[in-house]
C-alpha positions in Angstrom: 16.6 15.2 -18.1 13.2 15.1 -16.8 10.8 18.0 -16.8 10.6 18.4 -12.8 14.4 17.9 -12.7 14.6 21.1 -14.8 11.9 22.7 -12.4 14.3 22.1 -9.4 17.0 23.6 -11.0 14.8 26.5 -12.1 13.9 27.1 -8.4 17.4 28.3 -7.8 17.7 30.5 -10.9 16.1 33.9 -12.1 12.6 34.1 -13.2 13.0 33.5 -16.9 14.4 30.0 -16.2 10.9 28.6 -16.1 10.2 29.5 -19.7 13.6 28.0 -20.5 12.4 25.0 -19.0 9.1 24.9 -20.9 10.9 25.5 -24.2 13.6 22.7 -23.6 10.8 20.3 -22.8 8.8 21.1 -25.9 11.8 20.7 -28.1 12.7 17.4 -26.5 9.1 16.1 -26.8 9.1 17.0 -30.6 6.3 19.5 -29.9 7.6 22.6 -31.5 8.5 22.9 -35.3 11.2 25.1 -36.7 11.6 28.5 -35.3 9.3 30.9 -37.0 10.3 33.8 -39.0 9.3 36.7 -36.9 9.7 39.2 -39.9 6.5 37.5 -41.5 3.0 37.5 -40.0 2.0 34.2 -38.7 -0.2 32.3 -41.2 -3.8 31.6 -40.3 -4.6 28.2 -39.2 -6.1 26.2 -42.1 -8.8 24.7 -39.9 -9.7 23.9 -36.2 -7.9 20.8 -34.7 -10.1 18.0 -34.4 -11.1 17.2 -30.5 -8.9 14.4 -29.1 -10.3 11.1 -28.7 -11.6 10.2 -25.5 -9.2 9.0 -22.8 -6.0 9.2 -25.0 -3.2 10.7 -23.2 -3.7 14.1 -23.8 -3.1 16.6 -26.5 -0.1 18.7 -25.0 -1.8 22.0 -23.5 -0.8 25.3 -25.2 2.5 27.0 -24.3 0.9 29.7 -22.3 -1.0 26.9 -20.3 2.4 25.0 -19.8 4.3 28.2 -18.9 1.6 29.2 -16.2 1.7 25.7 -15.0 5.5 25.8 -14.8 5.5 29.0 -12.7 3.0 27.6 -10.4 5.2 24.3 -9.9 8.3 26.3 -9.4 6.7 27.9 -6.3 5.2 24.8 -4.8 6.7 22.3 -2.6 8.0 19.2 -4.4 5.1 16.9 -3.0 2.6 15.0 -4.8 -0.4 16.8 -2.9 1.0 20.0 -4.1 1.5 19.2 -7.6 -2.0 17.6 -7.8 -3.6 20.9 -6.4 -2.0 22.8 -9.2 -2.9 20.0 -11.7 -6.7 20.2 -10.9 -6.8 24.0 -10.2 -9.9 25.3 -12.0 -11.3 22.1 -13.0 -14.5 21.2 -11.3 -15.5 18.0 -12.9 -14.0 14.9 -14.6 -13.6 15.4 -18.4 -11.1 16.1 -21.1 -9.4 19.1 -19.3 -8.6 16.7 -16.3 -7.5 13.9 -18.6 -5.1 16.5 -20.4 -3.6 17.6 -17.2 -3.1 14.2 -15.8 -1.4 13.1 -19.0 0.9 16.3 -18.7 1.8 15.2 -15.0 2.7 11.7 -16.5 4.8 12.9 -19.2 6.4 15.6 -16.9 7.5 12.9 -14.4 9.1 10.7 -17.2 6.3 8.1 -17.3 5.6 6.5 -20.7 2.5 7.6 -22.8 0.9 4.1 -22.5 1.2 4.1 -18.6 -0.7 7.6 -18.6 -3.3 6.2 -21.0 -3.9 2.9 -19.1 -4.2 5.0 -15.7 -6.6 7.4 -17.1 -8.7 4.8 -18.8 -9.2 2.9 -15.5 -9.5 5.9 -13.5 -12.4 7.0 -15.7 -14.0 3.4 -15.6 -13.9 3.5 -11.9 -15.3 7.2 -11.9 -18.2 5.8 -14.1 -18.8 2.8 -11.8 -19.0 5.0 -8.8 -20.9 7.5 -10.3 -18.5 10.5 -9.4 -18.5 13.8 -11.5 -16.9 16.2 -9.2 -13.3 16.6 -8.7 -13.7 17.3 -4.9 -15.6 14.0 -4.6 -12.9 11.9 -5.8 -9.6 13.9 -5.3 -8.4 11.8 -2.3 -8.7 8.4 -4.3 -6.9 10.1 -7.4 -3.9 11.3 -5.2 -3.8 7.7 -3.8 -3.7 6.1 -7.1 -1.2 8.6 -8.4 1.2 7.8 -5.4 1.1 4.3 -6.3 1.3 4.7 -10.1 4.1 7.1 -9.9 5.9 5.4 -7.0 5.7 8.4 -4.7 4.1 6.7 -1.9 7.3 7.5 0.2 7.0 11.2 -0.1 6.5 13.2 2.9 2.7 14.2 2.2 1.9 10.7 1.4 3.5 9.4 4.6 1.5 12.0 6.4 -1.7 10.7 4.8 -0.7 7.1 5.8 0.0 8.0 9.3 -3.3 9.8 9.5 -5.3 6.9 8.2 -3.2 4.5 10.7 -4.0 6.9 13.6 -7.6 6.8 12.8 -7.5 3.2 12.4 -6.2 2.4 15.9 -8.1 4.9 17.7 -10.0 2.3 19.7 -6.7 0.6 20.8 -5.3 4.0 21.6 -8.1 4.8 23.7 -7.9 1.5 25.5 -4.1 1.6 26.1 -3.1 5.3 26.3 -5.9 6.4 28.8 -4.8 3.8 31.1 -1.0 4.7 30.8 -1.9 8.1 31.4 -3.7 7.2 34.5 -0.7 4.9 35.7 1.7 7.6 35.2 -0.2 10.3 37.2 -0.7 7.8 39.9 3.2 6.9 40.5 6.4 8.9 41.2 8.6 6.1 40.1 9.1 3.1 37.9 8.7 0.6 40.9 7.4 -2.9 41.3 3.6 -1.7 41.7 4.0 0.4 38.5 5.3 -2.6 36.6 2.5 -4.8 37.8 0.0 -2.4 36.6 1.5 -1.8 33.5 1.3 -5.6 32.8 -2.4 -5.6 33.4 -2.9 -2.9 30.9 -1.0 -5.1 28.2 -2.9 -8.1 28.9 -6.3 -6.1 28.8 -5.1 -5.0 25.3 -4.5 -8.6 24.2 -0.7 -8.5 24.1 -0.8 -11.7 26.0 1.0 -13.2 28.9 4.1 -14.4 27.2 4.6 -11.2 25.0 3.7 -9.1 27.9 6.2 -10.7 30.1 9.0 -10.2 27.3 8.1 -6.6 26.8 8.3 -5.8 30.5 11.7 -7.4 30.7 12.8 -5.3 27.8 11.4 -2.1 29.0 12.9 -2.6 32.6 16.4 -3.2 30.9 16.1 0.1 28.7 15.0 2.0 31.7 17.9 0.9 33.6 20.3 1.5 30.8 18.8 5.0 30.6 19.4 5.5 34.3 15.9 6.6 34.9 13.0 5.6 37.1 10.9 8.6 36.3 7.4 8.1 34.9 7.9 11.2 32.8 10.3 9.1 30.8 8.1 6.0 30.3 6.4 6.9 27.1 9.7 7.7 25.2 11.2 4.5 26.6 8.0 2.4 25.4 8.1 4.4 22.0 11.7 3.3 21.4 11.0 -0.3 22.5 8.0 -0.7 20.1 10.2 0.9 17.3 12.9 -1.8 17.9 10.2 -4.5 17.8 9.0 -3.6 14.5 12.1 -3.1 12.8 12.1 -5.1 9.6 15.3 -6.9 8.6 16.8 -6.4 5.2 15.8 -9.0 2.6 16.4 -9.6 -1.0 13.7 -8.0 -3.0 14.5 -9.3 -6.4 13.0 -12.4 -7.6 12.8 -14.4 -10.9 9.7 -13.1 -12.4 6.8 -13.6 -12.1 6.8 -13.2 -8.4 4.5 -15.7 -6.5 2.9 -14.8 -3.3 1.3 -17.7 -1.5 -1.6 -16.5 0.5 -2.4 -18.4 3.8 -4.9 -18.2 6.7 -8.1 -19.5 8.2 -11.4 -18.8 6.7 -12.9 -15.7 7.7 -9.9 -13.5 8.3 -10.4 -11.3 5.0 -8.1 -13.3 2.9 -10.2 -13.0 -0.2 -10.6 -9.1 0.1 -6.9 -8.9 1.0 -5.9 -10.7 -2.1 -7.9 -8.3 -4.2 -6.4 -5.1 -2.4 -3.0 -6.5 -3.0 -3.8 -6.9 -6.8 -5.4 -3.3 -6.9 -2.0 -2.0 -5.5 0.3 -3.9 -7.8 -2.0 -2.8 -11.0 -1.7 0.8 -9.9 1.9 0.3 -9.8 2.0 -1.0 -13.4 2.2 -4.8 -12.8 0.3 -7.4 -14.5 -1.5 -9.4 -11.9 -2.9 -13.1 -12.2 -5.2 -14.2 -9.2 -5.5 -18.2 -8.8 -8.3 -19.5 -7.0 -6.8 -22.5 -4.8 -9.4 -22.6 -2.3 -11.1 -25.5 -4.3 -13.2 -26.7 -1.4 -15.4 -23.7 -1.4 -17.3 -22.6 -4.6 -17.9 -19.2 -2.7 -14.2 -18.6 -2.5 -13.8 -19.3 -6.3 -16.8 -17.3 -7.2 -15.7 -14.3 -5.0 -12.4 -14.1 -6.4 -13.5 -14.4 -9.9 -15.8 -11.4 -9.3 -12.8 -9.3 -7.7 -10.6 -10.3 -10.7 -13.2 -9.0 -13.1 -13.9 -5.7 -11.2 -10.1 -5.1 -11.2 -9.4 -6.1 -14.6 -6.7 -8.8 -13.4 -6.1 -12.2 -14.9 -7.9 -15.1 -13.2 -7.3 -18.7 -13.1 -9.5 -21.6 -11.4 -10.6 -25.1 -11.9 -13.8 -27.0 -11.0 -14.7 -26.9 -7.4 -13.1 -29.9 -5.6 -10.0 -29.8 -7.7 -6.7 -30.6 -6.5 -5.4 -27.3 -5.3 -1.8 -28.1 -6.1 -3.1 -28.8 -9.7 -4.7 -25.5 -9.7 -1.4 -23.9 -8.3 1.0 -25.6 -11.0 -1.4 -24.7 -13.9 -1.8 -21.1 -12.7 1.9 -20.9 -12.6 2.3 -22.2 -16.1 -0.1 -19.6 -17.2 1.6 -16.7 -15.4 5.0 -17.7 -17.0 3.6 -18.2 -20.5 1.5 -15.1 -20.5 4.1 -12.9 -19.1 2.5 -12.0 -15.7 4.4 -9.8 -13.0 2.8 -11.2 -10.1 0.6 -14.5 -9.1 -1.5 -14.2 -6.1 -2.2 -17.8 -5.0 -5.2 -18.2 -2.7 -5.3 -21.3 -0.5 -7.8 -23.1 1.8 -8.1 -22.2 5.5 -10.3 -25.0 6.9 -9.6 -25.3 10.8 -11.5 -28.5 11.4 -8.8 -30.4 9.2 -5.5 -28.7 10.2 -3.4 -31.7 9.5 -4.7 -32.1 6.0 -4.6 -28.3 5.3 -0.9 -28.0 6.4 -0.1 -31.1 4.1 -1.9 -29.5 1.2 0.0 -26.2 1.7 3.3 -27.8 1.7 2.5 -29.9 -1.5 1.4 -26.5 -3.2 4.8 -25.2 -2.3 6.7 -28.2 -3.8 4.6 -28.1 -7.1 4.9 -24.2 -7.6 8.8 -24.5 -6.8 9.3 -27.4 -9.5 7.5 -25.2 -12.2 9.3 -22.1 -11.2 12.3 -21.9 -9.2 12.3 -20.0 -6.0 8.5 -19.8 -5.9 6.6 -19.1 -3.8 8.7 -16.0 -3.2 6.6 -15.1 -0.1 4.2 -17.0 2.0 1.8 -14.2 3.3 -0.3 -15.0 6.5 -3.5 -13.1 6.7 -4.8 -12.8 10.4 -7.7 -10.9 12.0 -6.8 -8.3 14.7 -10.2 -8.8 16.2 -9.5 -12.5 17.1 -6.6 -11.5 19.6 -5.0 -14.4 21.1 -6.5 -16.8 18.3 -4.2 -14.8 16.0 -1.2 -15.9 17.7 -1.9 -19.5 17.7 -2.8 -19.2 13.9 0.6 -17.5 13.3 2.4 -20.4 15.2 0.4 -23.0 13.4 1.2 -21.9 9.8 4.8 -20.8 10.6 5.5 -24.1 11.6 4.0 -25.6 8.5 5.0 -23.5 5.6 7.5 -21.0 6.9 5.5 -17.6 6.8 7.5 -14.7 5.5 5.3 -11.8 6.5 1.9 -11.0 8.0 -1.1 -8.9 6.8 -3.1 -7.9 9.9 -6.9 -7.1 8.9 -9.6 -5.4 10.8 -7.4 -3.4 12.8 -10.0 -0.6 12.7 -12.5 -2.7 14.5 -10.7 -3.7 17.7 -9.8 -2.1 20.9 -7.1 -4.8 21.6 -4.6 -4.0 19.1 -1.9 -5.1 21.4 -1.9 -8.3 19.3 0.1 -6.1 16.6 2.8 -6.2 19.3 2.4 -9.9 20.5 2.6 -11.6 17.0 5.6 -9.6 16.0 7.5 -10.1 19.4 6.8 -13.9 19.8 7.3 -14.8 16.3 9.9 -12.4 14.9 7.9 -12.0 11.7 7.3 -8.6 10.0 3.8 -6.9 9.5 3.9 -5.6 6.1 0.4 -4.3 5.8 -2.7 -3.5 8.0 -6.2 -3.4 6.9 -7.9 0.0 8.2 -11.3 -0.4 6.3 -13.2 -1.8 3.4 -12.1 0.3 0.6 -9.3 -0.8 -1.6 -7.2 2.1 -0.4 -7.6 0.9 3.2 -4.9 -1.8 3.0 -1.9 0.4 4.2 1.8 -0.3 4.4 2.7 -0.9 8.1 5.3 1.1 9.7 6.5 0.3 13.2 7.6 3.9 14.0 4.3 5.3 12.9 2.3 2.7 14.8 4.2 3.4 18.0 3.7 7.2 17.6 0.0 7.0 16.6 -0.7 4.7 19.7 1.2 6.9 22.3 0.1 10.2 20.9 
């Protein structure tokens, strides 16, 4: 039984159960020797213990420290943010105290020691690169990394953080749409033809597009009729429910024959390279071994950029000379991923708009050769589109989907547009799930997309 499982039981028991949890945990971890003979005085220690080597998953704290921590955790909500507050309490700067407490948290949650050491090593290296010393300056980043590493991103407090980031990212779109909707609602007493006509204009102004706007309008009218209302006061609830339905992601088989292969597609300039880096970062924080392959061999800059990102992240990297056959790059990268035990292969591809036919033929060839080397690969074709391009994003989605069969969409630069209606349009017209949205330049700014949260943030 894990340490926090005991804590949860302890919350419903008398006060001394906390100490019992500590005692059981120490015995299982082999941290206690034989029970001392209390009739004899304790022997003096022969010598002071040597300090632990830098970055090793921590010497276990003293029993008093553990007991105090246990009592504090008993009284806290079972949330990562609360646990982290307790872990860093009294620790002002990075250093051995912090590493010890982080290692304790990993062990308490049942994570292997090597994962704790790896996490701490990488996090300290990042702090050194960034020049951070004070916990207050990097606590948010630490919580984000812990959520990924410990698979706690779905916890309530982390979802709140995701929603907050999403809400901030679509603030320009919300201002464009919600203010206009509020004005529309205040000027009508019923959902009549004039109302729907003005609402359609709002959708088009937000880059939802004519076709998607018409489809959305039909769905909303049908929903209002079914609800038996023409009251404008009910409109936002109807719209929110419709958006939630639009963004519902169908169930799919997540299991793959490892290594998992993602073929990244999209035109030049949409942020594909940095998106690959952010996906690699997330996967590594989740304990996966990642290989990045530079399949855009027609741009030397693309190869160099990916190499730099791979070096920064500590991910594997594979490339051939500029001008090489992209399918050959994919085949040899696949061979490397299999032979060296990688968990995930992120395969970059070219995005030249001026040779659309050749590009699509090239992508289908890459699919074929990768599938021959590794059955079922690529497991997902991920299209990266730029939210600021509006209707161009729709045509790109159609083009790539027809050529290679897109499985999911990552929408970048959503924080930079007032016309985020393209989110609705691209989903409604293509029936493809949006899995991530880019809300900034930092590694942590690639966020999982949740349709319910988007609808709530847009109409709040």
